[in-house]
C-alpha positions, 0 to 999 in steps of 0.5 A: 445281539441277535436271536436266532431260531434253531431245531432242538436236539432230539435227545436234548433232555438226556443230554442236559440231564447227563450234565447235571441239569435236572430241572429241564422240565417244570410242571410238565413244561420244558424249562430248557428251550433249544428252539432259539439261541442268542448270538453276541458280538465280541464287543457285547460280550465284553460289555456284559462281562464288565457289567457282571464284574461291577455287579459282583463287586457291588454285591460283595460291597453291600453284604456287610451292610446287609448283614450288620443292619439285618436287611436280608429281607430286602433281598428275599432272604428269609430271616431264618437264614440270616445267621447262616448267610452271615456265618458264611460271610465270616468264614469266607464261604462266599458260595452261599453269600453270593447265591443269596445276593444273586437270588435277592437281586433277581427278586428285586429286579423282578419286583421292579419290573412288575411294578 
């Protein structure tokens, strides 16, 4: 993997917003950054893809336990949303469940890194 510098497009903000990305600037600071990009080898892309599939599998495997044991707080999911997540799992609306798990994993990783 290489980090390469680039010159941001002059119209980057309108371009990303036209594609539905409306939080390109947060608190007056650009969130979207086109001053650099990462170049990956095919082998690295394959490795990242395998890791992504494994994380997805593990997350979906953990969901029933998290729901049954009311452990949503470990994933940063407020108790007020626990029933909503459980219902979405039971009705196969995996969009909500996956989003909740991914947010929770992100929070957990951030907590571990900060420790």
